Every structure is written in structure tokens, then in C-alpha cells.
Backbone as CSV, one residue per row, in Angstrom:
resi,resn,N_x,N_y,N_z,CA_x,CA_y,CA_z,C_x,C_y,C_z
1,MET,53.386,61.990,157.966,53.857,61.885,156.626,52.845,61.011,155.980
2,LYS,52.169,61.561,154.787,51.361,60.838,154.030,52.077,60.265,152.773
3,ILE,51.748,58.860,152.633,52.568,58.137,151.553,51.559,57.611,150.666
4,ALA,51.715,57.562,149.433,50.814,56.876,148.457,51.580,55.882,147.679
5,ILE,50.981,54.653,147.331,51.526,53.766,146.616,50.829,53.661,145.319
6,TYR,51.506,53.662,144.135,50.850,53.618,142.867,51.421,52.323,142.017
7,PRO,50.810,51.271,142.161,51.274,50.048,141.259,50.466,50.123,139.861
8,GLY,51.373,49.559,138.970,51.006,49.368,137.628,52.073,48.707,136.644
9,THR,51.548,48.262,135.563,52.556,47.694,134.628,53.185,48.891,133.908
10,PHE,52.753,50.020,133.621,53.153,51.248,132.953,53.843,50.719,131.744
11,ASP,53.223,49.977,130.948,53.869,49.269,129.839,53.028,49.571,128.552
12,PRO,53.282,50.691,127.858,54.209,51.858,128.329,53.618,52.678,129.202
13,ILE,54.334,53.624,129.721,53.973,54.505,130.677,53.160,55.695,129.766
14,THR,52.132,56.204,130.164,51.466,57.253,129.304,51.218,58.474,129.938
15,ASN,50.860,59.626,129.264,50.600,60.812,129.989,49.585,60.738,130.819
16,GLY,48.703,59.775,131.032,47.812,59.710,131.956,48.508,59.343,133.387
17,HIS,49.309,58.374,133.200,50.114,57.856,134.321,50.787,59.017,134.982
18,ILE,51.403,59.730,134.127,52.280,60.962,134.586,51.340,61.926,135.216
19,ASP,50.234,62.185,134.655,49.270,63.046,135.303,48.837,62.634,136.658
20,ILE,48.478,61.422,136.788,48.162,60.969,138.163,49.231,60.982,139.168
21,ILE,50.457,60.720,138.754,51.731,60.989,139.584,51.770,62.439,139.991
22,GLU,51.724,63.388,138.970,51.841,64.804,139.388,50.879,65.328,140.233
23,ARG,49.598,64.900,140.090,48.469,65.293,140.891,48.559,64.767,142.153
24,ALA,49.085,63.487,142.334,49.258,62.919,143.626,50.400,63.578,144.478
25,SER,51.357,64.112,143.726,52.348,64.679,144.413,51.930,66.100,145.148
26,LEU,50.812,66.460,144.779,50.269,67.765,145.530,49.493,67.319,146.872
27,LEU,49.098,65.983,146.746,48.405,65.511,147.948,49.198,64.597,148.979
28,PHE,50.319,64.195,148.504,51.027,63.137,149.385,52.525,63.761,149.525
29,ASP,53.111,63.394,150.627,54.484,63.745,150.935,55.459,62.799,149.982
30,LYS,55.107,61.609,149.780,55.915,60.642,149.338,55.128,59.750,148.316
31,ILE,55.464,59.435,147.106,54.687,58.477,146.316,55.767,57.391,146.055
32,ILE,55.290,56.249,146.120,55.932,55.092,145.613,55.379,54.385,144.610
33,VAL,56.079,54.484,143.369,55.601,53.886,142.099,56.097,52.365,141.998
34,THR,55.357,51.577,141.789,55.788,50.127,141.898,55.569,49.706,140.448
35,ILE,56.565,49.021,139.806,56.265,48.376,138.570,55.982,46.730,138.694
36,ALA,54.888,46.507,138.220,54.367,45.121,138.285,54.516,44.362,136.753
37,ARG,54.400,43.182,136.986,54.370,42.345,135.793,52.959,41.735,135.613
38,ASN,52.426,41.779,134.339,51.112,41.188,134.169,51.278,40.021,133.055
39,THR,51.363,38.719,133.554,51.598,37.624,132.532,50.390,37.494,131.568
40,ALA,49.400,37.969,131.716,48.308,38.037,130.800,48.459,39.108,129.719
41,LYS,49.373,40.079,129.608,49.772,40.905,128.709,51.086,40.625,128.077
42,THR,51.224,41.127,126.715,52.580,40.901,125.944,53.143,42.257,126.220
43,PRO,54.151,42.124,126.998,54.950,43.487,127.319,55.585,44.156,126.220
44,PHE,55.706,45.525,126.118,56.620,46.196,125.152,58.031,46.230,125.797
45,PHE,58.077,46.237,127.065,59.484,46.349,127.739,59.524,45.305,128.711
46,SER,60.783,44.847,129.035,61.009,43.921,130.123,60.993,44.692,131.560
47,VAL,60.763,44.007,132.600,60.777,44.575,133.933,62.095,45.252,134.101
48,GLU,63.196,44.727,133.778,64.553,45.452,133.821,64.496,46.749,132.937
49,GLU,63.976,46.749,131.955,63.990,47.995,131.009,63.106,49.236,131.718
């Protein structure tokens, strides 16, 4: 089983992020998208949102 991990703040999530996930879904059996916090950025959304 091929697994990919895609970390990012995704704040906000963009069409580019979605495109990467969709293309990766053709190459991997499972994709784990992790939400990270970057204290150097002012977030639009909280981690909980």
C-alpha cells in the first residue's frame, strides 16, 4: 500500500491544494492530509475550524 502525507496550513484551502490532492489520489492508495499551525502567519481560521 502506497501512502502519501500532505502537510500544510491550508488557510485557506485553495484550488491548488485540491488539485494536488486529486492528482495524488491517482498515485497513492491512501492520502493523509495533516493540518498544521504556522505561528508566523495570521490565520483566517482556527485549527478547530
